[in-house]
C-alpha positions in Angstrom: 0.0 0.0 0.0 2.8 2.4 0.8 4.5 1.8 -2.5 1.3 2.2 -4.4 0.6 5.5 -2.6 4.1 6.7 -3.6 3.5 5.8 -7.2 0.1 7.4 -7.3 1.3 10.7 -5.9 4.2 10.8 -8.3 1.8 10.1 -11.2 -0.7 12.7 -9.9 2.1 15.3 -9.8 3.1 14.4 -13.3 -0.5 14.7 -14.6 -1.1 17.9 -12.7 1.9 19.5 -14.5 0.7 18.3 -17.9 -2.7 19.9 -17.5 -1.5 23.1 -15.9 -2.4 22.3 -12.3 -0.2 22.7 -9.2 1.9 19.5 -8.7 3.4 20.6 -5.4 1.0 18.9 -3.0 1.5 15.5 -4.7 5.2 15.9 -5.0 5.5 16.8 -1.3 3.4 13.8 -0.4 5.5 11.5 -2.6 8.7 12.9 -1.0 7.4 12.2 2.5 6.3 8.7 1.6 9.6 7.9 0.0 11.5 9.3 3.1 9.3 7.3 5.5 9.9 4.0 3.6 13.7 4.5 3.7 13.6 5.6 7.3 11.2 3.0 8.8 11.2 0.1 6.4 14.6 -0.1 4.6 17.0 -2.7 6.0 20.4 -1.5 5.0 22.2 -4.6 6.2 20.1 -6.7 3.8 19.3 -4.3 1.0 15.5 -4.8 1.2 12.4 -3.3 2.6 10.8 -5.0 5.7 7.2 -6.1 5.6 5.8 -3.6 8.1 6.5 -1.7 11.3 4.3 -2.2 14.3 2.3 0.8 15.2 1.9 -0.4 18.8 4.3 -1.9 21.3 8.0 -1.6 20.6 7.2 -0.5 17.0 9.4 -3.3 15.7 10.2 -3.7 12.0 9.2 -7.1 10.7 12.1 -8.2 8.5 10.6 -11.3 6.9 8.6 -9.9 4.0 6.2 -11.4 1.5 7.0 -11.5 -2.2 4.3 -8.9 -2.6 6.4 -6.4 -0.7 9.1 -7.0 -3.3 7.1 -6.9 -6.5 4.8 -4.0 -5.6 7.7 -2.0 -4.5 9.6 -2.7 -7.7 6.5 -2.2 -9.8 5.8 1.2 -8.2 9.3 2.4 -9.0 10.3 3.0 -5.4 14.0 1.8 -5.5 16.8 3.2 -7.6 18.9 0.8 -9.7 21.3 -0.1 -6.9 18.5 -0.7 -4.3 16.6 -2.8 -6.9 19.7 -5.0 -7.5 20.1 -5.5 -3.7 16.4 -6.3 -3.3 16.5 -8.9 -6.0 19.6 -10.5 -4.4 17.9 -10.5 -1.0 14.8 -12.3 -2.2 17.0 -15.0 -3.7 18.8 -15.3 -0.4 15.6 -15.3 1.8 13.2 -17.6 0.0 13.8 -21.3 -0.4 12.8 -22.1 -4.0 10.6 -25.0 -4.9 12.1 -26.9 -7.8 9.9 -27.7 -10.8 11.0 -31.1 -11.9 9.4 -34.2 -13.3 9.0 -36.5 -16.2 9.5 -34.7 -19.5 10.1 -31.4 -17.7 13.0 -29.5 -19.2 16.0 -29.5 -16.9 18.3 -27.1 -18.9 17.9 -24.5 -16.1 16.8 -24.6 -12.4 13.2 -23.9 -13.0 11.5 -23.1 -9.8 8.8 -21.2 -7.9 8.7 -19.3 -4.6 6.3 -19.4 -1.7 4.5 -16.2 -0.9 6.2 -16.0 2.5 8.0 -18.1 5.0 5.5 -17.2 7.8 4.3 -19.7 10.2 1.8 -21.2 11.1 -0.1 -21.7 7.9 -3.0 -19.4 7.1 -4.9 -19.2 3.9 -3.7 -16.5 1.5 -0.5 -16.0 3.6 1.9 -18.8 2.7 1.0 -20.4 -0.6 2.6 -21.1 -4.0 0.7 -18.8 -6.3 1.2 -18.5 -10.0 0.3 -14.9 -10.2 2.5 -13.9 -7.4 5.4 -15.8 -8.8 4.9 -14.1 -12.2 4.7 -10.7 -10.6 7.9 -11.5 -8.7 9.5 -12.4 -11.9 8.4 -9.1 -13.4 10.0 -7.4 -10.5 13.2 -9.3 -11.0 13.3 -8.3 -14.7 12.7 -4.7 -13.6 15.7 -5.1 -11.2 17.9 -6.5 -13.9 17.9 -10.2 -12.9 16.8 -11.6 -16.2 18.0 -15.2 -15.7 16.3 -15.6 -12.4 13.1 -13.9 -13.7 13.0 -16.2 -16.7 13.5 -19.4 -14.6 10.7 -18.5 -12.2 8.4 -17.5 -15.1 9.0 -20.7 -16.9 8.8 -22.7 -13.6 5.3 -21.3 -13.0 4.2 -22.0 -16.6 5.5 -25.6 -16.4 3.9 -26.2 -13.0 0.5 -25.0 -14.1 0.4 -25.4 -17.9 2.2 -28.6 -18.3 2.1 -30.4 -15.0 -1.3 -29.3 -13.7 -4.6 -31.1 -13.6 -5.9 -28.7 -16.2 -3.2 -28.4 -19.0 -2.8 -25.0 -20.4 -4.4 -23.4 -17.4 -3.4 -20.0 -16.0 -4.6 -20.9 -12.5 -3.9 -19.7 -9.0 -2.3 -22.4 -7.0 -0.4 -25.5 -8.3 0.8 -28.9 -7.2 3.7 -27.4 -5.3 1.5 -25.8 -2.6 1.8 -28.2 0.3 -1.5 -27.2 1.8 -3.9 -26.5 -1.0 -2.2 -28.1 -4.1 -4.4 -27.1 -7.1 -7.6 -26.4 -5.2 -7.7 -22.9 -6.6 -6.9 -23.9 -10.2 -10.1 -22.3 -11.4 -9.1 -18.9 -10.2 -7.6 -17.1 -13.2 -6.1 -14.3 -11.1 -2.7 -14.9 -12.7 -3.8 -14.1 -16.3 -3.3 -10.4 -16.2 0.1 -10.4 -14.5 1.2 -13.2 -16.8 0.6 -11.0 -19.8 2.5 -8.2 -18.1 5.4 -10.5 -17.2 5.8 -11.7 -20.8 5.2 -8.3 -22.4 6.9 -5.9 -19.9 9.4 -8.4 -18.4 10.6 -10.8 -21.0 10.2 -8.5 -24.0 10.8 -5.4 -21.9 8.0 -3.3 -23.5 7.6 -0.1 -21.4 5.2 2.3 -23.1 4.9 5.9 -21.9 2.2 7.5 -24.0 2.3 10.7 -21.9 5.9 11.4 -23.2 5.2 9.6 -26.5 8.2 7.4 -25.8 8.4 3.6 -26.2 11.2 2.1 -24.2 12.2 -1.5 -25.0 14.4 -3.3 -22.5 14.2 -7.0 -23.2 15.4 -9.6 -20.8 15.9 -12.6 -23.0 18.0 -15.6 -22.0 21.5 -15.0 -23.4 21.4 -18.1 -25.6 18.3 -17.0 -27.5 19.1 -15.8 -31.1 15.5 -14.8 -32.0 12.2 -13.8 -30.4 9.1 -12.1 -31.6 6.1 -10.5 -29.9 2.9 -9.8 -31.8 0.3 -7.5 -30.2 -2.6 -5.6 -31.7 -0.8 -2.3 -31.0 2.8 -3.4 -31.4 5.1 -5.9 -33.0 8.6 -6.3 -31.6 11.3 -8.9 -32.2 15.0 -9.6 -32.9 17.3 -12.0 -34.7 21.0 -12.6 -34.2 23.3 -13.9 -36.9 26.9 -14.1 -35.8 28.1 -10.6 -34.8 25.0 -8.9 -36.2 21.6 -8.3 -34.4 18.5 -6.9 -36.1 15.7 -5.5 -34.0 12.3 -4.7 -35.5 9.6 -2.6 -33.9 6.2 -1.5 -35.5 3.3 0.3 -34.0 -0.3 0.1 -35.3 -0.9 3.8 -34.5 1.4 6.7 -34.3 1.2 6.9 -30.5 4.9 7.0 -29.9 7.3 9.5 -31.5 10.5 8.0 -30.1 11.9 4.5 -29.4 14.6 3.8 -26.8 16.2 0.4 -27.0 18.2 -0.8 -24.0 19.9 -4.2 -24.5 22.7 -6.1 -22.7 26.1 -5.7 -24.3 27.3 -9.0 -25.7 30.7 -7.8 -26.6 32.9 -5.0 -25.4 32.8 -3.0 -28.6 30.3 -1.9 -31.3 31.2 -1.7 -34.9 28.1 0.0 -36.3 24.5 0.9 -35.4 21.9 1.8 -38.0 18.3 2.7 -37.8 16.4 2.1 -41.0 19.7 1.9 -42.8 21.1 5.2 -41.4 24.0 5.4 -39.0 23.1 6.6 -35.5 24.8 7.4 -32.2 24.7 4.9 -29.4 25.4 5.1 -25.7 27.1 2.8 -23.3 25.0 2.9 -20.2 26.8 2.9 -16.9 24.3 0.3 -15.6 23.8 -1.9 -12.6 24.2 -5.7 -12.9 25.4 -5.9 -16.5 26.7 -3.6 -19.2 24.1 -2.1 -21.5 23.8 -0.5 -24.8 21.2 2.3 -25.5 19.9 3.4 -28.9 17.5 6.3 -29.2 15.7 7.0 -32.5 12.5 8.6 -33.9 9.7 6.1 -34.4 7.1 6.3 -37.1 5.2 3.2 -38.1 8.3 1.0 -38.2 12.0 1.0 -37.2 14.7 -1.5 -38.0 17.7 -1.3 -35.7 20.8 -3.1 -36.7 23.8 -3.6 -34.4 27.1 -5.1 -35.4 29.2 -6.0 -32.4 33.0 -6.0 -32.2 35.7 -6.9 -29.7 35.7 -9.6 -27.0 32.7 -11.2 -25.3 31.8 -9.5 -22.0 33.4 -11.4 -19.1 32.9 -10.0 -15.6 35.8 -12.1 -14.4 38.2 -10.5 -16.9 36.9 -7.0 -16.7 39.0 -4.3 -15.0 37.9 -3.1 -11.5 37.5 0.6 -11.6 35.8 1.3 -8.3 34.6 -0.6 -5.2 31.8 0.6 -2.9 30.4 -2.4 -1.0 28.3 -4.3 -1.9 29.1 -3.2 -5.5 32.2 -3.2 -7.6 32.7 -1.1 -10.7 33.7 -2.9 -13.8 35.1 -1.8 -17.2 35.6 -3.8 -20.3 36.2 -2.1 -23.6 33.5 0.6 -24.2 31.3 -0.5 -21.3 31.2 0.2 -17.6 28.8 -1.3 -15.0 28.4 -2.1 -11.4 28.3 -5.7 -10.2 27.1 -7.1 -6.9 30.1 -8.4 -4.9 28.4 -11.7 -3.8 26.2 -14.1 -5.7 23.1 -14.8 -3.6 22.4 -18.3 -2.5 19.1 -19.6 -1.2 18.6 -21.0 2.4 19.7 -24.6 2.9 17.7 -27.4 4.4 18.6 -28.5 7.9 17.3 -31.0 10.5 14.9 -30.3 13.4 16.1 -31.7 16.7 15.2 -31.9 20.3 17.2 -30.0 23.0 20.1 -32.1 24.3 18.6 -32.0 27.8 15.4 -33.7 26.6 17.1 -37.1 26.3 18.9 -36.9 29.7 17.9 -36.7 33.4 17.4 -33.3 35.0 18.0 -32.3 38.6 15.8 -29.4 39.4 14.3 -27.4 42.2 10.7 -26.3 41.3 10.1 -22.6 42.0 6.6 -21.7 43.3 5.4 -18.7 41.2 1.7 -18.9 42.2 1.8 -15.3 43.4 2.4 -14.2 39.8 -0.5 -16.1 38.2 -3.1 -13.8 36.8 -5.5 -16.1 34.9 -6.4 -19.6 33.9 -4.7 -20.9 30.8 -8.1 -22.1 29.5 -9.2 -18.4 29.3 -6.7 -17.4 26.7 -9.2 -17.2 23.8 -12.2 -16.0 25.7 -14.7 -14.1 23.4 -14.2 -10.3 23.2 -11.1 -10.4 25.4 -8.7 -8.5 23.2 -10.3 -5.2 22.3 -7.6 -2.6 23.0 -5.3 -1.0 22.1 -6.2 -0.9 18.4 -4.8 1.0 15.5 -6.7 4.2 14.9 -6.1 3.8 11.2 -7.7 1.6 8.5 -6.0 -1.7 9.2 -6.6 -5.5 9.3 -6.6 -6.6 12.9 -6.7 -9.6 15.1 -10.3 -10.7 16.0 -11.3 -9.9 19.6 -10.9 -13.4 20.8 -7.2 -13.3 20.1 -7.1 -15.9 17.4 -8.2 -16.1 13.8 -7.5 -14.2 10.6 -9.2 -11.9 8.1 -9.7 -14.5 5.3 -12.7 -16.4 6.5 -11.5 -17.0 10.0 -12.8 -14.0 12.0 -14.8 -16.3 14.3 -12.1 -18.9 14.7 -11.3 -20.2 18.2 -9.6 -23.1 19.9 -10.7 -25.1 22.9 -8.0 -25.2 25.6 -8.4 -27.9 28.2 -5.8 -28.2 31.0 -7.2 -31.4 32.5 -3.8 -33.1 32.7 -2.3 -30.2 34.6 -5.2 -30.1 37.0 -5.0 -33.9 37.5 -1.3 -33.9 38.1 -1.7 -33.3 41.8 0.4 -30.2 42.0 3.2 -31.0 39.7 4.0 -32.3 36.2 7.1 -34.1 35.0 7.6 -33.9 31.2 11.2 -35.2 31.3 12.8 -37.5 33.9 13.8 -35.4 36.9 12.2 -32.2 35.4 9.2 -31.3 37.6 7.1 -28.2 37.3 4.7 -27.0 40.1 1.1 -26.4 38.8 -2.0 -26.0 40.9 -4.6 -28.8 40.9 -7.7 -26.8 41.9 -9.9 -24.4 40.0 -7.5 -21.5 40.5 -5.3 -19.4 38.3 -2.4 -21.4 36.8 -0.6 -19.1 34.4 1.1 -15.6 34.4 0.1 -13.9 31.1 2.1 -11.0 29.7 0.6 -9.2 26.8 0.6 -5.8 24.9 -3.2 -6.0 25.1 -4.7 -4.0 27.9 -6.1 -7.1 29.8 -2.7 -8.2 31.0 0.5 -6.5 32.1 3.3 -6.1 29.5 5.6 -7.8 31.9 5.3 -10.3 34.7 8.1 -11.1 37.2 8.9 -13.5 40.0 11.6 -13.5 42.7 14.4 -16.0 42.6 17.1 -17.0 45.0 20.2 -19.2 45.1 22.3 -20.3 42.2 21.6 -22.5 39.1 23.2 -23.5 35.8 20.0 -23.7 33.9 16.4 -22.5 34.2 13.6 -24.6 32.8 10.3 -23.0 31.9 6.8 -24.4 31.1 5.3 -21.7 28.9 2.1 -21.4 26.8 0.7 -18.5 24.8 -0.4 -17.3 21.4 1.3 -16.3 18.2 0.3 -16.0 14.6 1.7 -15.7 11.1 1.9 -11.9 11.4 4.4 -12.3 14.2 6.5 -14.9 12.4 10.3 -14.8 12.1 10.5 -12.2 14.8 10.8 -12.0 18.6 7.4 -12.2 20.3 8.6 -11.9 23.9 11.6 -12.1 26.1 12.6 -14.0 29.2 15.1 -12.2 31.4 16.9 -13.7 34.5 18.5 -11.0 36.6 21.4 -11.8 38.9 22.0 -10.1 42.2 24.9 -8.1 40.7 22.5 -6.6 38.1 23.7 -8.6 35.1 21.2 -10.7 33.1 20.7 -13.8 31.0 18.1 -13.5 28.2 16.0 -15.8 26.1 14.2 -14.4 23.1 10.8 -16.1 22.3 10.8 -16.3 18.5 8.1 -17.7 16.2 8.9 -20.3 14.9 12.2 -21.1 16.5 11.1 -21.7 20.1 7.7 -19.9 20.5 4.9 -22.2 19.3 1.2 -21.4 19.6 -0.9 -23.1 22.3 -3.5 -24.4 19.9 -1.3 -26.1 17.3 2.1 -27.3 16.3 3.8 -25.8 13.3 3.8 -27.7 10.0 7.5 -28.0 9.0 9.1 -28.7 5.7 12.2 -27.7 3.7 10.5 -25.0 1.6 7.5 -23.0 2.6 7.7 -23.8 6.3 11.4 -24.0 7.2 12.6 -24.5 10.8 16.2 -25.3 11.6 17.9 -26.6 14.7 16.4 -27.1 18.1 12.6 -26.9 18.6 10.8 -27.0 21.9 9.5 -30.0 23.7 5.7 -29.9 23.9 3.4 -31.0 26.7 -0.3 -31.5 25.8 -2.4 -29.8 28.4 -5.4 -32.2 28.2 -3.5 -35.5 28.2 -0.1 -34.7 29.6 1.6 -36.4 26.6 5.1 -35.2 25.9 6.2 -34.6 22.3 9.9 -34.4 21.4 10.9 -32.8 18.1 13.1 -34.8 15.7 13.4 -36.2 12.2 9.7 -37.1 12.1 8.7 -33.5 12.8 8.9 -32.6 9.1 5.8 -33.1 7.1 3.5 -34.3 9.8 0.0 -32.8 9.8 -1.7 -34.6 12.7 -0.9 -31.8 15.3 -2.0 -28.8 13.5 -5.1 -28.8 15.7 -4.3 -30.0 19.2 -7.2 -31.1 21.3 -6.9 -29.1 24.5 -3.7 -27.3 23.5 -0.1 -27.7 24.2 2.7 -25.9 26.2 6.4 -25.4 25.4 9.2 -26.6 27.6 12.1 -24.2 27.2 15.5 -23.7 28.9 17.8 -20.9 29.6 21.5 -21.5 30.5 22.6 -19.5 33.5 25.9 -18.6 35.2 26.2 -21.1 38.2 28.6 -18.7 40.0 26.1 -15.9 40.3 23.2 -15.4 42.7 19.8 -15.2 41.2 17.4 -12.3 41.9 14.4 -12.5 39.5 12.9 -13.8 36.4 10.7 -11.7 34.1 8.6 -12.4 31.0 7.9 -9.5 28.7 5.7 -9.2 25.7 7.2 -7.2 22.9 
């Protein structure tokens, strides 16, 4: 939305100037929006915009963004060329691609698709594999100069839907790679429009600007292609390569454009001749980002034939001269061309195992701490109707339903039944691991200390400690959702008598799991690496340890009665303990 608003204000200012109106209000608004995006959303260390910044609480920036935050930002013209190149590299680093492979599927390139997000737990319309979103992402990659990646994602989407789908030739919504929905939305043709844009504007690089009567052509073909042609009712555009010579043809059905600008990747480091309709013309070596480019500008009537004869050596970034270096870019020069190359080639996240904490397989020696004085509710009341009403954003915004669970897309009345029968029946204590005992009340009394940024609980709860210990074990339960994924939800702080602290961040999905369900885990859309928490079911008392069988299981995405996390925090055994605090952030 922010990127759209920036685009619309810039365009309104341009239109105002063309019709003799005052553009200043729109220009000022656009300037403020652009400044706000860079100030509040830009992550300089990654070279990307975060998803959003919390209005409430600690106003944290959410660094794990959806593909829509990439492609809308690119499509709205927000980043400059350097920022765009970094954004494209970051999306390749951040999203684990789903390979498109199978019988008779071409394997000449790593064709693939991307999930919409890596947010957990699953919720409809949040983490899916969507053809339209992949094609729009590919368009953004072409706009950022990442033609190879853009082509591979585009063809991956086409193969997954057209060729491998239940309905061949279909421009659908979801496809077989979506681990939750598969092709259930194959009759939604929401990808049709953006597919047209991706092919026309991305692959063929057609960028019409009728307001300035200029047609810009910046194709992003695979380097090995020696011919291509686009036929459209308003435009015909194509090229053919024969040895050192390239011929580009462009025709318009109406005289809508007076000028054509052709930007193409430089294949060699010199140019012998350039002609337009047989007449020699000047050309420009663009100082571009990502790859060297050649620009040709010429008048455009009904038809133009542009012929280029290359000279010199093939472009080779490894052999090019380094002329400047400002991380993360290095300036390159070869022959007539200069460009800026990213220093590092992005690599996607790797798969890794899920495992239980080391202590889960041993025997603990603990002293339970009575924290009953801090209890402020019953765990079963966590999703009581109408409980979470304030604070709320004063602006137009999607929001959590008042019961503290659910989502906007058909789940506004969702709830979960929490039943702590096993805790109540445990007779005052529960032992999930040998030697590890937690005190928990048996009667109908409060048995949890909630901390929350909602007004119904304190932001932070604390209990006094004494003595010394080498580790603290905690039995914790609470809520989280996909909008709080890949970020700290809360903190546990142990304070020593000398004022120093030991801290544990509660992060979704690393160690903070929702009370009503376990996370679905795989190697692509729903990645989780390393240690995961031990879980204790509240209704039955059954203990679940994470391990190799945690990936791909679907049987605990709705837990009857709910489940709690068993977490640990290593301590300094030489220091005297003072207090333990849990804070919602």
